[in-house]
Every structure is written in structure tokens, then in C-alpha cells.
C-alpha positions in Angstrom: 24.9 -28.4 35.2 22.2 -30.8 36.4 22.1 -34.1 34.7 18.7 -35.5 33.8 18.5 -39.3 33.7 15.6 -41.2 32.0 14.9 -44.7 33.1 14.3 -47.4 30.5 10.6 -47.3 29.6 10.2 -43.8 31.0 9.2 -41.1 28.6 11.7 -38.3 28.1 10.6 -34.9 29.4 9.1 -32.8 26.7 10.9 -29.6 25.6 8.8 -26.4 25.1 10.5 -24.2 22.6 9.1 -20.7 21.9 8.9 -20.1 18.1 7.7 -17.2 16.0 4.9 -18.4 13.7 5.5 -17.5 10.1 3.4 -14.7 8.7 0.6 -15.8 6.4 1.2 -14.0 3.1 -2.5 -14.3 2.3 -3.2 -12.0 5.3 -0.4 -9.5 4.7 -1.9 -6.0 4.2 -0.4 -3.4 1.8 -1.2 0.3 2.0 -0.5 2.5 -1.0 -0.7 6.3 -0.7 -0.2 8.4 -3.8 0.5 12.1 -3.4 0.6 14.9 -5.9 2.8 17.6 -4.2 2.3 21.3 -4.7 5.3 23.0 -6.4 7.7 24.4 -3.9 6.9 21.9 -1.1 9.1 19.0 -2.3 11.6 19.5 0.6 8.7 19.6 3.1 7.5 16.3 1.6 11.0 14.7 2.1 11.0 15.6 5.8 7.4 14.5 6.2 8.2 11.0 4.7 11.1 10.5 7.0 8.8 11.0 10.0 6.1 8.9 8.5 8.6 6.0 8.0 9.6 6.4 11.7 6.0 6.1 12.8 5.5 3.0 10.6 8.7 1.2 11.9 7.5 1.6 15.5 4.0 0.2 14.8 3.1 -3.4 15.7 2.9 -5.7 12.6 5.1 -3.4 10.4 7.0 -5.3 7.7 8.4 -2.8 5.1 8.1 0.5 3.5 8.7 1.2 -0.3 8.7 4.5 -2.1 8.1 4.9 -5.8 8.8 8.3 -7.3 7.1 9.1 -10.7 8.4 12.7 -10.7 9.6 15.1 -8.1 6.1 16.2 -7.5 4.3 12.8 -7.8 5.1 10.1 -5.2 3.7 6.7 -4.2 4.3 5.3 -0.7 3.8 1.6 0.1 3.6 0.1 3.6 3.3 -3.6 4.4 1.8 -5.0 7.6 1.2 -8.5 9.0 -2.5 -8.1 8.5 -5.3 -5.7 7.8 -6.1 -5.1 11.4 -2.5 -4.0 12.1 -2.5 -1.7 9.0 -5.8 -0.1 9.9 -4.7 0.3 13.6 -1.7 2.2 12.4 -3.7 4.4 10.0 -6.1 5.3 12.9 -3.3 6.1 15.4 -3.6 9.7 16.6 0.0 10.6 15.8 -0.3 9.1 12.3 -3.6 10.9 11.6 -2.1 14.2 12.8 1.0 13.7 10.6 -1.1 12.8 7.6 -3.0 16.1 8.0 0.2 18.0 7.6 0.8 16.5 4.2 -2.8 17.1 3.2 -2.0 20.8 3.5 0.6 20.7 0.6 -0.5 17.7 -1.5 -3.5 15.8 -2.8 -3.7 12.2 -1.9 -5.3 8.8 -2.6 -5.0 5.9 -0.2 -5.7 2.3 -1.1 -5.4 -0.9 1.0 -5.6 -4.5 0.2 -4.6 -7.9 1.6 -2.9 -10.9 0.0 0.4 -12.2 -1.3 -0.3 -10.7 -4.8 -2.3 -7.5 -4.9 -3.0 -5.1 -7.7 -3.5 -1.3 -7.4 -4.5 1.2 -10.0 -2.2 4.1 -9.4 -3.1 7.7 -10.5 -0.8 9.3 -13.1 -0.7 12.4 -15.2 -2.9 10.6 -17.7 -5.6 10.6 -15.1 -6.0 14.3 -15.2 -9.5 15.7 -15.8 -9.8 16.6 -19.5 -11.8 19.8 -18.9 -9.3 21.0 -16.3 -6.4 20.3 -18.7 -8.1 22.1 -21.5 -8.8 25.2 -19.4 -5.3 25.5 -18.0 -3.6 24.8 -21.4 -5.8 27.3 -23.3 -5.2 30.0 -20.6 -1.5 29.5 -20.9 -1.2 29.1 -24.7 -3.4 32.0 -25.7 -1.2 34.9 -24.5 2.0 33.1 -25.8 0.3 32.6 -29.2 -0.8 36.2 -29.3 2.7 37.5 -28.6 4.4 35.2 -31.1 1.8 36.1 -33.8 2.3 39.8 -33.3 6.1 39.5 -33.4 6.1 37.3 -36.5 3.5 39.4 -38.4 5.5 42.6 -37.6 8.7 41.1 -38.8 7.2 39.3 -41.9 4.3 41.6 -42.6 4.9 41.4 -46.4 5.4 37.6 -46.4 2.6 35.3 -47.5 0.4 33.8 -44.7 2.0 30.3 -44.9 5.5 31.8 -44.4 4.2 33.7 -41.4 2.6 30.6 -39.9 5.7 28.5 -40.3 7.9 30.3 -37.7 4.9 31.0 -35.5 4.0 27.3 -35.3 7.7 26.3 -34.7 8.1 28.9 -31.9 4.8 28.0 -30.3 5.5 24.2 -30.4 9.0 24.6 -29.0 7.8 26.9 -26.3 5.0 24.5 -25.3 7.3 21.5 -25.3 10.2 22.7 -23.3 9.0 25.7 -21.3 5.2 25.9 -20.8 3.9 22.3 -20.4 6.5 21.1 -18.0 5.9 24.0 -15.7 2.2 23.9 -16.2 2.1 20.3 -15.2 4.3 20.9 -12.1 2.2 23.8 -10.8 -1.3 22.4 -11.5 -0.9 18.6 -11.1 -2.4 18.6 -7.6 -5.5 20.3 -9.0 -5.7 18.5 -12.4 -5.8 15.1 -10.7 -8.2 16.0 -7.9 -11.7 14.6 -8.1 -14.9 16.0 -6.6 -14.1 14.5 -3.2 -10.7 16.1 -3.0 -8.8 12.9 -3.7 -6.5 11.9 -6.5 -8.3 10.2 -9.3 -7.1 7.1 -11.2 
């Protein structure tokens, strides 16, 4: 090993060390994509997310990926990048755009992006559903069930007073709605109930 000697009064040679500059949290970009998945495509979504994560990990400026699951058919995907330019470059990448188009075929989405160390996003939820859409789907589902229950109860209790006929009818209808109809109705119509006029999820 060569020995470097420095004479008295002579300045020591400077050392140039390559360092990685710390990422500025104020410039960090966060992408949040919320997706309401059509019933029956949950497994397709799982495979799709795996590939999306792979595409993100190979992108310049990638930091992390986080997944938040509200229900099996309602998911939120978060991606962090060094800055907004890196995040938008990834979103505009041809492979990413093509892959996103696949998910658009079996889900309704909303994408949001913001920068900074502390960011706030308003996420869509089942409470965001359009009221008129919820009314129409609920009424169309409840009416035939109510009709069948009423006919059965009135036939079985035809001589009973009206309040006694309504008692089992209301109990059966409420139980059917709570445990059978509404969970399935929400699962199969969520992607449409939460869709706004532009085709995106509404918050």
C-alpha cells in the first residue's frame, strides 16, 4: 500500500466521498388508488396487484407500497416515490398504463396524488354511494322478497288481526335484509353504486 506523506505546512489531500443525499420528505409523492372490484374477480385482482407491485419496485424513485383492504371487494393501494416527477413518470410508463387498463376491465377506480411529509386523502367508501342508485337497487331487491313473505304470512295467518300478520312479516323481512340481501347486494353492485358520471369512484 502506498504511503502518503504530508510535509509540515502542506495541506493534506482532500478526500472525495460519494454519498447518497437524503430524500426530502417535503417532496415525497404519494399515489393512492382506490378500487371497487366486481364480484367474482377478487382472485384476478390479487394477481394484478402482484404484477403492479413488481412494476413499482423496478421504477426509479420507488420507496414503498402499502395496501389497505376495506373489504374483499374494496381495496386501496398506496405507492410512495421520491418526488412527484418520479411518481408521474411511473404512472405514464407504457407497461403500467397497459396493466392499469386490465384492472379497469373488472373494477372502478379513483386515483389521487399529493406530495409532502404529511398528506391527507379523502377515500371513497360504501357511504359514498349515490343515494338514488342505492334506493333503486334496494327497492328492486326488497319488493319481490316482501311480496313473497306477505303472501306466505297472510296465507298462514289469514284469520289473525293485521298487527299479528305484520309482526312475523317485519321480522322475516328485516332478518332477510340484514344477513342475506344487503351483503350480497352491496358486493355485486358496489362498483356501480360508487361510480360518478365520469366513471370514477366518488368520495
